[in-house]
N, C-alpha and C positions, 0 to 999 in steps of 0.2 A: 296722646304722645305718638308722633309719626315714626316710621322706621328710621328716616334721616335724623330726626331729633335725637332718637335713642343712641345713635351711631356718633355723635358729636360730644366733644369735651365741653362740659358746662363750667362757666366762669362766675365765681363769686367775688365781686370786687368790694374793697373797703371794709374789710372785716377787722375790728378792733381786737388786738391780741395782747396789748399790755401798755405800758406807759413809760416815758423816758423824758426827762428835762421838764416835766410839769405838763406834759401833753399827752394825748392817745397817740399809739403807734398802731399802724394798720398793714394788712396783708391782703392778697388775693389768692383765693383758691380756685384751683383748676381740676375739675372731678373728672375721671375718665369715664368712658360709657361702660354701662354696668356689665355687659357681657364679656368686657376685657380685664375688669378691675384686679389688681392685686392688692395685697395688704401692705406692701412696701410704698412708702412715699418719699418725696425728694422736697427738701427746703432749698429754694432758690434764692441767691444773694446777688444783687446787681453790682456793677462795677461804676467807675467814673471818678478815679482817683481820690476816693473817700469825701470828695468834695461836691460832687454834682451825681445827677442821674437819679433815676427812682425805680420802683419794683417792676413798673410795666416794661422796662427794657428786656426781661427775659420772658415776655409773653410766649415768644416763639418757641422757647424750650418748654413752657408750660404747657402748650399745645401739642407740640410733638412727642413729650414723654407721656402725655395724658393719653393720646392716641395709642401709645404702647402700653397703657393699663396702670401708669403711675398717677397717684394723687400728688399733685404739686402745690406747695404754698411759696409764693412770692413775697418776700417781706421787703418792708422799708426798714431803714435805720438812720439814726441822726447823722447828718454829714459834719464835717469837720468844721463849717462856718457856724453851725449851731453849738457844737459840743465838741470838744477835744476827746482824743484817746483816753479811756478805754470805752466812750460811750457806745461806739460802733459795735463792738463785739458783745457788749451788754445787751443790746437791743437785738441782736441775732440770736443771742441764747434765750432772751426773753421768748421770741417767737418759737424757738425749739421747745421750749418748756410749755409753751400754750398748745402747740401741736400733740405734745405727748398727754398733756392733761386732758385734751379733748380728742383722744384717740377713738373713743367710741363715736362720736358724731361725725368724725372724718372717715371712720370705717378703715383704720389702720392699725398696724401692730407698731407699738411705741418702741420694739426693740429693732424695727426695720426701717428707722428713718435715716436717710442719706443726705448730706448736705452738699450743694453744687453751687459754684460761683464763678464769676468771670472778673479777671483783672483785679480790681481793689476787693471785689467780692469773693475772688478766688483766695486771697489772702485771709479775709474774714471766716471763709470756710475751713481753711487749713487750721487757723488759730483755734477755732471752735473745735475741730475735730482732737487737736493735740493738748486741750485744756480741759477735759471733762470735769465738771464739779469742783474745779479750783476757784476759791472765793474770789480773788482778784479780778477773775474774769467773768463772774456770774452777773453782777449788777443786781438791782432790786425793782426790774420791771414787770414782775408778777409771777404767779405760780411758784413761790419759793419751794424749795426742797425737792422739786422734781428733777429727776436725772437729766444731765446734759450730755451723756455719752452719744455717739452717732454710730451707726452699722458700717458706714464707709464715707468718703469724702471725694469729690470731684472737684479739681481746680483748672480752669482754663485760662491760661498764660498768667499764673499767679506770682505777685511779689512774695519771694520767700525770704528776702532779707533787705536791709536798706542801704547797700554799698553803691549802686550804680543806677539809680533812680533820679528822676527830675527832683530838684530840693525843694521846691515851693509846696508841692502837695505834701510833702513829709513833715516840713515846718509847720503847716497848718493843722496837720492831723495831731502833731505832738506839742502844740504851742502851749507855753508855759511849763513844759516838763520834757524837753527834747534833750534827754541824756543818753549816754551810752547804755546805761542799765534799762532805760525804759525801751529803746530800740531793740536791744537784745531780746527782752521779754516779749515783745510784740512780733518778734519774727518766726514764722513757721519752723525755720531751721533749728531754732533752740529746742523745740518741742518734738523733734523727730526722733523717737526713741522707741524701744519696744513697748508694745502695748498700743501704739497709735493704730487708729483703725485703716484697712485696706484704702489705698489712694490711687486715684487715676490722675495723671498729669497730662495735660494737652497744650502744646505750643507751637507757634510758628517761628522757623528758624531765621526769618528776616524780621522778627520783632525789634523795634528799636525803642520802644516805650518801656516795656520789661524785657530785657534782654534773655535769651534762652537759657543763660546759665542758671536763672532762678528755678526753674525746672529740672535741669539736669543736676545741679546740687542737691535739690531736694529728693530726687530719685536716688542718688547715690547714699544720701544719709538714711533714708528710710530702708534701702535695700540692706545697708550694713547693719541696721538694727532688726533686720529678720522680718520686717513689715511687708506684706503683700502690696506691691507698688508696680503700677504700669506707666510707661512714658510714651506718649504718641506725639512725635515731632513732624510737624508739616513742613515739607521743603517749599522754600519760596514764599512762605506766606507771612504777611505783617501782623501787629496786634490787631485784634478785632476781626480776624479773618472769617470767623464762623458766622458774621453778619450776612455773608452771602448765602442765599437760600440753598443752593446744592451743598456747600460745605457746612451749613447749620444741621440739615438733615442728616448728614454723614457723621457729625460730631454727636448728634442724639443717638444715632445708632451704636456708636462706640460706648456711649454712655450706659445704654440700656444692656449691651453685652456685658459690660463690666459689672454692672448691678446683678444681671442674672447669675453670673458666676460666684459673686461674693456675699450676696444678700438674699436673694429671692429663696 
């Protein structure tokens, strides 16, 4: 292996971590250079309105965080067109359990798993963080009984309630069971209570897809509950602003700083 190769983040794609809806579920692993490797890891959850997108969307963060020493796992989950809620969080938790069950192979500390997501993935990250080991949110995707608590959560422009979002993606997500009780249970705000892991919220104040009040309300609820929480509001930025390379690198640095202070 050359020095250049040793300094690179290595990617292992299409790893089966569990099953859902009668099929295999897959993830991609981003391994940091050996000289930089930490025992903290990050589970990456993509966005797309719960209806589209795939795990490759967060390849950029997998590489950027990998270069900072973090093993990252980018997960897929069943989209709403394939299976309605709560299949999405069931699949994310299946990947989390797989990571912890394979901690030795991944060379990570199972007590230092951070979950990060963007947009719909940020919603799933917060729901996962706020519902550790609750049967209704666990599913049967593999590695039953493995603890599903996380050390911290990072949410980039997260939907935290369902009051002012586009209606079509929500109807598709909850099809067949779109009730007030279902929406409440699926809202991260409902689970913002004492014991919630530390949270980093990142949003643009010109976001018209997921209005910034989703993050400001979550921040207020977690802060009131005594949970360590940070909110970074980007002036003049719309939904998806971190797709710009310069801002993406900046956001990755903010993530790493947060993880260093609360997890590492």
